C-alpha positions as CSV (number, residue, x, y, z in Angstrom):
1,M,64.0,-1.1,-14.7
2,H,61.1,0.4,-16.6
3,V,61.9,-1.8,-19.6
4,V,62.0,-4.9,-17.5
5,F,58.6,-4.1,-15.9
6,N,57.0,-3.5,-19.3
7,L,58.4,-6.8,-20.6
8,L,57.1,-8.7,-17.6
9,R,53.7,-7.1,-18.0
10,R,53.6,-8.2,-21.7
11,I,54.5,-11.7,-20.7
12,V,51.8,-11.9,-18.1
13,T,49.2,-10.4,-20.5
14,A,50.2,-13.0,-23.2
15,C,49.9,-15.8,-20.7
16,L,46.5,-14.7,-19.7
17,L,45.3,-14.4,-23.3
18,L,46.7,-17.9,-24.0
19,G,45.0,-19.3,-21.0
20,L,41.6,-17.8,-21.9
21,T,42.0,-19.1,-25.5
22,L,42.7,-22.6,-24.2
23,I,39.7,-22.5,-21.9
24,V,37.4,-21.5,-24.7
25,L,38.8,-24.2,-27.1
26,L,38.5,-26.9,-24.4
27,S,35.0,-25.8,-23.5
28,S,33.9,-25.9,-27.2
29,K,35.4,-29.4,-27.6
30,N,33.7,-30.7,-24.5
31,A,30.4,-29.2,-25.6
32,L,30.6,-31.1,-28.9
33,A,31.7,-34.3,-27.2
34,Q,28.9,-34.4,-24.6
35,P,25.5,-35.9,-25.2
36,A,22.6,-33.7,-26.0
37,Q,21.5,-31.8,-22.9
38,A,18.5,-33.2,-21.0
39,S,16.9,-29.8,-20.9
40,G,14.0,-29.6,-23.4
41,I,14.3,-33.3,-24.4
42,V,11.4,-35.4,-23.2
43,V,10.7,-39.1,-23.8
44,D,6.9,-39.8,-24.1
45,N,7.3,-43.5,-23.4
46,L,10.2,-45.9,-22.8
47,H,9.2,-49.5,-23.5
48,V,11.5,-52.3,-22.4
49,A,11.1,-55.9,-23.7
50,L,13.2,-59.0,-22.8
51,T,14.1,-62.1,-24.8
52,F,15.6,-65.0,-23.0
53,I,18.1,-66.9,-25.1
54,G,20.1,-69.7,-23.4
55,D,22.1,-68.2,-20.5
56,E,21.6,-64.6,-21.7
57,V,18.8,-62.1,-21.9
58,Q,18.4,-59.7,-24.8
59,V,17.1,-56.3,-23.8
60,H,15.2,-54.1,-26.3
61,E,14.6,-50.5,-25.2
62,L,12.3,-48.3,-27.4
63,Y,12.4,-44.6,-26.7
64,A,9.5,-42.5,-28.2
65,F,10.4,-38.8,-28.0
66,A,7.8,-36.2,-27.2
67,E,7.1,-33.0,-29.2
68,T,9.0,-31.1,-26.6
69,A,12.1,-32.8,-27.8
70,V,12.3,-30.1,-30.6
71,S,15.8,-28.5,-30.4
72,T,16.1,-24.8,-30.1
73,T,19.8,-24.8,-31.1
74,T,21.3,-23.9,-34.4
75,P,21.5,-26.4,-37.3
76,A,25.3,-26.6,-36.8
77,A,24.9,-27.4,-33.2
78,I,22.3,-30.1,-34.0
79,E,24.7,-31.8,-36.5
80,T,27.5,-32.0,-33.9
81,S,25.5,-32.9,-30.8
82,I,24.9,-36.4,-29.7
83,L,21.6,-38.1,-28.6
84,A,22.7,-40.7,-26.1
85,V,21.2,-43.6,-24.3
86,A,22.6,-45.3,-21.2
87,I,23.2,-49.1,-21.0
88,P,24.5,-51.2,-18.1
89,N,28.2,-51.9,-17.7
90,G,29.0,-55.3,-19.1
91,A,26.4,-55.3,-21.8
92,K,27.2,-57.3,-24.9
93,N,26.6,-56.5,-28.6
94,P,25.1,-53.0,-28.0
95,S,23.4,-51.4,-31.0
96,V,21.3,-48.3,-31.4
97,Q,18.9,-47.4,-34.3
98,Q,17.2,-44.0,-34.6
99,N,14.1,-43.5,-36.8
100,G,12.9,-40.0,-37.5
101,A,9.8,-39.0,-39.5
102,A,7.3,-36.2,-39.7
103,S,5.1,-38.0,-37.1
104,G,7.9,-38.2,-34.5
105,M,11.1,-39.9,-33.6
106,T,11.9,-43.2,-32.0
107,M,15.2,-44.8,-31.0
108,T,15.8,-48.4,-30.2
109,A,18.7,-49.7,-28.1
110,T,19.5,-53.4,-28.0
111,Y,22.0,-55.3,-25.9
112,R,22.6,-58.6,-24.1
113,L,23.3,-59.5,-20.5
114,P,24.2,-62.8,-18.8
115,Y,21.3,-64.4,-16.9
116,K,21.4,-67.3,-14.5
117,D,18.6,-67.5,-11.9
118,A,18.6,-63.7,-11.1
119,L,19.5,-60.3,-12.5
120,T,19.1,-56.7,-11.4
121,L,19.2,-54.5,-14.5
122,T,20.0,-50.9,-13.6
123,H,21.1,-48.0,-15.8
124,D,20.7,-44.2,-15.7
125,I,18.0,-42.3,-17.6
126,P,19.6,-39.4,-19.6
127,Y,16.3,-37.6,-20.3
128,D,12.9,-37.0,-18.6
129,V,10.6,-39.9,-19.3
130,K,6.8,-39.6,-18.9
131,T,5.9,-43.3,-18.7
132,V,7.8,-46.6,-18.7
133,T,6.3,-49.8,-19.9
134,F,7.8,-53.3,-19.5
135,S,6.9,-56.6,-21.1
136,L,7.9,-60.0,-19.7
137,P,7.0,-63.4,-21.0
138,Y,5.6,-66.1,-18.6
139,N,8.6,-68.4,-18.7
140,G,9.4,-69.0,-15.0
141,V,11.1,-65.7,-14.4
142,A,9.5,-63.4,-11.8
143,F,9.6,-59.6,-11.7
144,A,10.1,-57.5,-8.5
145,A,7.3,-55.1,-9.5
146,D,7.5,-52.6,-6.6
147,G,6.3,-49.2,-8.0
148,W,4.9,-51.0,-11.2
149,H,1.4,-52.2,-12.0
150,Q,0.4,-54.9,-14.4
151,F,-2.1,-53.5,-16.8
152,A,-2.4,-56.2,-19.4
153,S,-1.5,-59.7,-20.6
154,R,-1.3,-60.7,-24.2
155,V,-1.3,-64.2,-25.9
156,N,0.7,-65.0,-29.0
157,Q,-1.8,-67.2,-30.9
158,A,0.9,-68.8,-33.0
159,S,3.2,-69.9,-30.1
160,G,0.8,-69.8,-27.2
161,T,3.2,-67.6,-25.2
162,I,1.7,-65.2,-22.7
163,T,3.4,-61.8,-22.1
164,R,2.8,-59.6,-19.1
165,L,2.7,-55.9,-19.5
166,Y,3.7,-53.5,-16.7
167,Q,3.7,-49.7,-16.4
168,R,5.1,-47.2,-14.0
169,G,5.1,-43.4,-13.8
170,S,7.6,-40.8,-14.8
171,L,11.4,-40.8,-14.4
172,A,13.5,-37.6,-14.2
173,A,16.7,-37.2,-16.1
174,G,19.5,-38.6,-13.9
175,E,17.3,-41.2,-12.1
176,S,17.8,-44.9,-12.6
177,L,15.7,-47.5,-14.3
178,T,15.8,-50.7,-12.2
179,L,14.4,-54.1,-13.1
180,G,14.8,-56.9,-10.6
181,L,14.4,-60.4,-12.1
182,H,14.7,-63.9,-10.5
183,G,13.8,-67.4,-11.4
184,T,14.8,-70.1,-13.8
185,T,13.5,-70.0,-17.4
186,A,11.0,-72.8,-18.1
187,P,12.5,-75.8,-19.9
188,S,11.3,-76.8,-23.3
189,A,10.2,-80.3,-24.4
190,N,13.7,-81.3,-25.3
191,G,15.0,-80.4,-21.9
192,G,16.7,-77.2,-22.9
193,S,15.8,-73.6,-22.1
194,A,12.6,-72.1,-23.3
195,V,12.4,-71.9,-27.1
196,P,14.2,-68.6,-28.0
197,M,12.2,-68.1,-31.3
198,N,8.9,-67.9,-29.5
199,T,9.9,-65.3,-27.0
200,W,11.9,-63.4,-29.6
201,L,8.7,-63.2,-31.8
202,V,6.7,-62.0,-28.8
203,A,9.3,-59.3,-28.0
204,V,9.5,-58.2,-31.7
205,A,5.7,-58.2,-31.9
206,G,5.4,-56.1,-28.8
207,L,8.0,-53.6,-30.1
208,C,6.2,-53.3,-33.4
209,M,2.9,-52.7,-31.6
210,I,4.4,-50.0,-29.4
211,V,6.0,-48.3,-32.5
212,T,2.6,-48.3,-34.2
213,L,0.9,-46.8,-31.2
214,V,3.6,-44.2,-30.8
215,Y,3.4,-43.1,-34.5
216,I,-0.4,-42.9,-34.3
217,G,-0.3,-41.0,-31.0
218,L,2.3,-38.5,-32.1
219,G,0.3,-37.6,-35.2
220,Q,1.9,-34.9,-37.3
221,R,4.4,-33.7,-34.8
222,K,7.8,-32.7,-36.1
223,T,11.1,-32.9,-34.4
224,A,14.6,-31.6,-34.8
225,V,16.2,-33.8,-32.2
226,P,20.0,-34.3,-32.9
227,Q,20.7,-36.9,-35.4
228,N,23.8,-38.6,-34.0
229,V,23.3,-41.4,-31.5
230,G,25.7,-42.5,-28.7
231,L,25.9,-45.0,-25.9
232,L,26.6,-44.2,-22.3
233,H,27.8,-47.1,-20.2
234,S,26.5,-46.5,-16.7
235,S,25.6,-48.3,-13.4
236,S,26.1,-52.0,-12.9
237,V,24.6,-55.3,-13.4
238,N,24.1,-57.5,-10.3
239,Q,23.7,-61.2,-10.8
240,S,22.5,-62.4,-7.4
241,G,19.5,-64.0,-5.8
242,F,16.8,-62.2,-3.8
């Protein structure tokens, strides 16, 4: 009886040790697979620009990270962690590019969504954002600007296209960015939709301007934000009228 009791005790002990080992291994695996934690990572400015191309809209999102984005983890943890951005479900051709330098770090996410008369673009924000700016060309599309204020308009001298610039306050990690659009894009002289090249140039020019301002503003800040980039599909895209 004593022998049987000892055998059972050893079996139970072995099972407990095996269970603890599995828990540790799974926790480590999940930690590496998850995006970089929002704690300590701050986005100075998120700039969103739209380019209307036929029956689609191309979305450009530029994240400019603050000095507080400096990671306090070990180099090994930095190499295996993932810096993620969220995009709406149903987004086409998503791409992400990360640019790091002594003056700071930026990350650009680009994707396309279908557009026909109306669109509510919504996705989660993984990190704290201090300010959000949004540029929209005057092309017949209106913007539900509740909570936003228009602070400038810019004219592209080459194409004559006017772009409206909006701004809103901070967003906390876990909150949603929502842009409500409605209206039909203005037709071009040949009866088609607005000329894509003009609006594309405006959007690219706006992004280049924002990148320049970000690099000047950040000065000589240094960052050790994780170098890997990932995409998180979240929220939904509603294509309905207002």
